[in-house]
C-alpha positions in Angstrom: 0.2 0.1 0.0 1.4 3.5 -1.2 1.7 6.1 1.5 -1.0 8.2 0.2 -3.2 5.0 0.1 -2.4 4.5 3.7 -3.1 8.0 4.7 -6.5 7.8 2.8 -7.2 4.6 4.7 -6.4 6.0 8.1 -8.4 9.3 7.5 -11.5 7.2 6.6 -10.9 4.7 9.8 -10.8 8.2 12.0 -13.8 9.7 10.1 -15.9 6.7 10.9 -14.9 6.5 14.5 -15.4 10.2 15.0 -18.9 9.7 13.4 -19.8 6.8 15.4 -22.6 4.5 15.3 -26.1 5.1 14.3 -29.1 3.7 15.7 -32.8 3.6 15.3 -34.3 5.1 18.5 -37.9 5.1 19.7 -39.6 4.7 22.9 -42.8 2.9 23.8 -43.9 2.3 20.4 -46.8 -0.4 19.8 -45.1 -2.3 17.1 -41.8 -2.5 15.2 -43.2 -0.6 12.1 -44.6 2.1 14.2 -41.1 2.5 15.9 -39.5 2.7 12.7 -41.9 5.2 11.1 -42.1 7.4 14.1 -38.5 7.0 15.6 -35.6 8.6 14.6 -31.8 7.5 13.8 -29.7 9.2 16.3 -25.9 9.3 16.6 -24.6 7.3 19.5 -22.1 8.3 22.1 -18.4 7.2 21.6 -18.8 4.6 24.3 -22.0 3.2 22.7 -21.2 0.6 20.2 -24.4 -1.4 20.0 -27.8 -0.9 18.7 -30.4 -2.4 21.2 -34.0 -3.4 20.5 -36.1 -4.4 23.3 -39.7 -5.9 22.8 -41.9 -6.2 26.1 -45.2 -8.1 25.7 -48.1 -8.3 28.1 -50.7 -10.4 26.7 -51.6 -8.8 23.4 -50.1 -5.5 24.4 -46.6 -5.1 22.9 -44.2 -2.3 23.8 -40.9 -1.7 21.3 -38.0 0.2 22.5 -34.8 1.1 20.3 -31.5 2.9 20.7 -28.0 3.0 21.5 -26.4 1.0 24.2 -22.9 0.2 25.3 -21.7 -3.0 24.4 -21.5 -4.7 27.6 -25.0 -3.2 29.0 -26.4 -4.7 25.5 -25.1 -7.9 26.0 -26.0 -8.2 29.6 -29.6 -7.7 28.6 -29.7 -9.9 25.8 -28.5 -12.6 28.2 -31.5 -12.6 29.9 -33.4 -13.8 27.1 -32.6 -17.5 27.9 -32.9 -17.0 31.8 -35.8 -19.3 33.1 -38.9 -17.2 34.1 -42.0 -19.3 35.0 -42.4 -22.5 32.8 -39.9 -21.2 30.1 -37.4 -18.2 29.5 -37.8 -14.6 29.8 -38.1 -14.1 25.9 -40.8 -16.5 25.3 -44.0 -16.8 23.1 -45.7 -19.4 25.4 -46.5 -17.1 28.3 -48.5 -13.9 28.9 -45.4 -11.8 29.7 -42.0 -11.8 27.7 -39.2 -9.4 27.5 -36.6 -9.9 24.7 -33.6 -7.9 23.8 -31.3 -8.1 20.6 -28.1 -6.3 20.2 -26.2 -5.5 16.8 -23.0 -3.6 16.1 -23.3 -2.1 12.6 -24.7 1.2 11.6 -28.6 1.4 11.9 -28.6 -2.3 12.1 -31.8 -2.2 14.6 -34.0 -1.0 12.0 -36.8 -3.7 11.1 -37.4 -6.8 12.8 -34.3 -8.4 15.0 -33.3 -11.8 14.4 -31.0 -12.7 17.3 -33.7 -15.0 19.1 -36.3 -17.6 17.8 -39.2 -15.9 19.9 -39.1 -12.6 18.0 -42.2 -12.4 15.9 -41.4 -13.5 12.0 -42.3 -10.3 9.9 -41.3 -9.9 6.5 -39.3 -6.7 6.1 -38.0 -6.3 2.5 -37.6 -3.1 0.8 -38.6 -4.8 -2.7 -41.9 -4.6 -1.4 -42.0 -0.9 -1.4 -42.3 1.3 -4.3 -39.1 1.6 -6.3 -37.2 5.1 -5.3 -36.0 7.0 -7.9 -32.2 7.5 -8.1 -32.6 11.0 -8.9 -32.7 13.5 -6.0 -32.5 17.0 -7.3 -29.7 19.1 -5.4 -28.6 16.0 -3.6 -28.2 12.0 -3.8 -30.0 9.0 -2.5 -28.5 5.9 -1.4 -30.6 2.6 -0.7 -29.5 -0.5 0.7 -32.0 -3.2 1.6 -34.7 -1.7 3.4 -33.2 1.9 4.0 -32.8 4.7 2.0 -30.7 7.7 2.9 -31.1 11.3 1.4 -28.5 13.9 1.6 -28.4 17.5 0.0 -25.0 18.2 -1.5 -25.5 22.0 -2.7 -25.1 25.1 -0.6 -28.1 26.3 1.3 -30.3 22.9 0.7 -31.0 20.8 3.4 -33.5 17.6 3.4 -37.3 18.5 4.0 -39.3 17.5 6.1 -36.5 17.6 8.9 -35.5 14.6 10.1 -36.4 12.4 7.2 -33.2 11.9 5.9 -33.7 8.3 6.4 -36.4 6.4 5.0 -37.5 2.8 5.8 -39.6 0.3 4.3 -42.0 -1.1 6.7 -43.4 -4.6 6.8 -46.6 -3.6 5.1 -44.7 -2.5 1.9 -45.2 1.2 2.3 -42.4 3.7 3.1 -42.1 5.2 6.5 -42.3 8.7 5.0 -43.2 10.6 1.7 -40.2 11.0 -0.4 -38.4 14.0 0.9 -36.8 16.9 -1.1 -33.7 19.3 -1.0 -35.3 22.6 -0.2 -33.8 26.2 0.5 -35.5 27.5 3.7 -38.2 30.0 3.0 -37.7 32.5 4.1 -35.6 33.8 2.8 -35.6 31.8 -0.3 -38.7 31.8 -2.5 -39.3 31.4 -6.4 -41.5 33.9 -7.5 -41.8 36.7 -10.2 -43.4 39.8 -8.4 -44.6 42.7 -10.4 -44.9 45.6 -7.8 -47.0 48.7 -8.4 -45.8 51.6 -6.1 -48.0 54.4 -5.1 -46.9 56.3 -2.2 -47.8 60.0 -1.6 -47.4 62.6 0.8 -44.7 63.0 3.8 -45.2 59.6 4.7 -44.8 58.6 1.0 -41.2 60.2 0.9 -40.1 57.8 3.8 -41.7 54.7 2.3 -39.8 55.5 -1.1 -36.7 55.8 0.7 -37.2 52.3 2.4 -37.9 50.5 -1.1 -34.6 49.4 -1.8 -34.1 47.4 1.2 -38.0 46.7 1.9 -38.6 45.2 -1.7 -35.1 43.2 -1.8 -35.9 41.1 1.4 -35.0 37.7 -0.2 -32.1 36.4 -2.3 -32.5 37.7 -5.9 -31.7 35.3 -9.0 -33.0 33.1 -11.6 -33.7 30.4 -9.4 -35.0 32.5 -6.4 -37.0 35.8 -6.3 -37.1 38.3 -9.3 -39.0 41.8 -9.1 -40.3 44.1 -11.7 -41.2 47.3 -10.2 -43.0 50.7 -11.6 -44.4 53.9 -9.9 -47.5 55.3 -10.8 -50.1 58.4 -10.1 -52.5 59.4 -12.4 -50.5 57.8 -15.0 -47.8 55.3 -15.1 -44.1 56.7 -14.9 -42.8 54.9 -17.7 -39.1 56.0 -16.6 -39.3 54.1 -13.4 -40.0 50.7 -15.0 -37.6 47.8 -13.8 -38.1 44.6 -15.6 -37.1 41.3 -14.6 -34.5 41.0 -17.1 -32.7 44.2 -16.4 -30.4 43.2 -13.5 -29.9 39.1 -13.8 -29.1 37.9 -10.3 -27.3 41.2 -9.1 -29.4 42.3 -5.9 -27.2 45.4 -5.6 -27.9 46.4 -9.0 -31.5 46.1 -8.2 -31.4 48.0 -5.3 -29.5 50.8 -7.2 -32.1 50.8 -9.7 -35.1 51.0 -7.4 -33.3 53.8 -5.5 -32.7 55.9 -8.9 -35.9 55.0 -10.6 -39.0 54.8 -8.0 -40.6 58.0 -7.3 -43.2 60.1 -5.1 -47.0 60.0 -6.6 -49.2 62.9 -6.6 -51.6 63.1 -4.1 -54.6 60.9 -4.4 -55.6 57.4 -5.4 -53.9 57.4 -8.8 -55.3 55.3 -11.6 -54.5 51.9 -10.1 -56.4 49.9 -12.8 -54.3 51.6 -15.4 -51.1 50.9 -13.8 -52.1 47.1 -13.2 -53.1 46.9 -16.9 -49.7 48.3 -17.7 -48.2 45.6 -15.8 -49.9 42.8 -17.5 -49.1 44.1 -20.8 -45.6 45.3 -20.5 -44.1 43.3 -17.1 -45.6 40.2 -16.6 -44.6 38.8 -19.9 -41.6 36.6 -21.0 -40.2 39.3 -23.3 -39.7 41.2 -20.0 -38.2 38.4 -18.5 -41.2 36.6 -16.5 -40.4 33.0 -16.2 -42.5 30.3 -17.9 -41.8 27.5 -15.4 -45.1 26.8 -13.7 -43.4 26.3 -10.3 -42.6 29.9 -10.4 -45.4 31.9 -8.4 -46.3 35.1 -10.3 -47.9 37.8 -8.5 -49.3 41.4 -9.2 -48.7 43.5 -6.1 -50.0 46.9 -5.1 -47.9 49.0 -2.5 -49.6 52.1 -1.3 -50.3 54.4 1.3 -53.7 55.5 0.1 -56.9 53.7 -1.0 -56.9 52.5 -4.5 -59.8 53.5 -7.0 -62.6 51.1 -8.1 -61.4 50.8 -11.7 -58.8 48.2 -10.4 -61.5 45.7 -9.6 -62.3 44.6 -13.3 -58.6 44.6 -14.4 -57.2 42.6 -11.2 -60.3 40.0 -12.1 -58.5 39.5 -15.8 -55.0 39.4 -13.8 -56.5 36.4 -11.5 -58.2 34.5 -14.7 -54.5 34.5 -16.4 -53.2 32.9 -13.1 -51.6 35.9 -11.7 -52.2 36.2 -7.8 -53.1 39.6 -6.7 -51.9 41.2 -3.3 -52.3 44.6 -1.8 -49.9 45.9 0.9 -51.2 49.1 2.6 -49.1 51.1 4.8 -51.7 52.9 7.2 -49.4 55.6 8.5 -50.4 58.7 10.5 -53.7 57.0 11.4 -54.9 56.2 7.9 -57.7 54.0 7.4 -58.2 51.7 4.5 -61.6 50.3 3.1 -60.5 46.7 3.6 -63.6 45.3 1.8 -62.8 47.2 -1.4 -59.1 46.1 -1.2 -60.7 42.4 -0.8 -62.6 42.9 -3.9 -59.6 43.8 -5.8 -57.4 40.8 -4.6 -60.4 38.2 -4.7 -59.1 36.8 -1.2 -58.9 38.3 2.0 -55.8 36.5 2.9 -54.0 38.6 0.1 -54.6 41.7 1.8 -52.0 43.1 4.3 -52.4 46.5 6.4 -49.5 47.4 8.3 -49.5 50.2 11.0 -46.5 52.0 9.8 -43.6 51.6 7.7 -41.6 48.8 6.4 -39.2 49.4 9.2 -42.0 49.3 11.6 -43.2 45.7 10.6 -44.1 43.5 13.8 -42.7 39.9 14.0 -46.5 38.9 13.9 -46.7 41.0 10.5 -43.5 39.1 9.2 -44.8 35.7 10.2 -48.1 36.4 8.4 -46.5 37.0 5.4 -44.0 34.0 5.6 -46.8 31.7 6.3 -48.6 32.9 3.3 -45.6 32.7 0.8 -43.8 29.8 2.1 -46.6 27.0 2.6 -44.7 24.2 0.5 -41.0 23.9 1.2 -40.5 21.5 -1.6 -41.6 24.2 -4.2 -38.9 26.5 -3.5 -36.3 25.3 -6.0 -36.5 23.9 -9.6 -36.2 20.3 -10.0 -36.6 17.7 -12.7 -38.6 15.0 -11.5 
């Protein structure tokens, strides 16, 4: 063996030793399948070199416990299986009460039914009975062996979702313990959406809201695989010089913030022509030629950001937008005691959950405000990335 090979061998051994044994862990489950489905694989302590499974039976009632154990303690418990108890042994199939313990020493070896004692129940436990697992796992990889599949995310910012579902087990009934997971990027901050934003801020409070726009709008990572913004200011007419299209800044958030700072302007007093601005966005911003993505996984929204009540002509245009598959939202900033007509805003969005009214400026948003938005825009973690399968 060469020096390099020898070094790699010892590195591998040391890494394995540092990581230690992993065992399925559950407490008080009613069956082996229930334990494997609801339990979790835990990293054992350095001195815990065995995985233990204990079955306690009282009549028809079964309690299953699995976990890490020191080798000596596990072996001592396993020895009790053959100790005399009543008319047979402690681990038995011919008495009302039985306690059986089984030890093993390999990684995750206590998943499924143990076979160290003939009095354990005979249950078929073969991953071939479960649906075939695709070898394609976007942004990561999957490794299946026998009845266990391990999922791992390999790209930056991605992690397995649902949490603690990195390991999936084929149960004795032929079903997988969990639905297939995904590699997701946590939302927030990551989300995939094309948001067309209509800005109408007026008066002294509007000046401050405009100043906060660059940071307020770019609240999430910007990019072709993340959030994209298209922005325009409007009053009685659309301010065409303020238009920022999806394809103007690539994935450069700094450049986008600079464009917002330079282009967005204060509107004249009054509600402005909201319907006209919405129609302009539909015709000129929410189109592929302006950089809107056509992938169906990308959420597409038409958003009004305002500190005054919009006019009624927006209702009809907003309805046409929804018919074309765009989600309509209104973010109202009720500064200095301003009161919005919420019912009218709901008529425009078509959904009361799409109306957000904040009592102050962007910088004044409360944790509850932020949670409400996050719960709404991040409902399905596995939808926050592009995938092929």
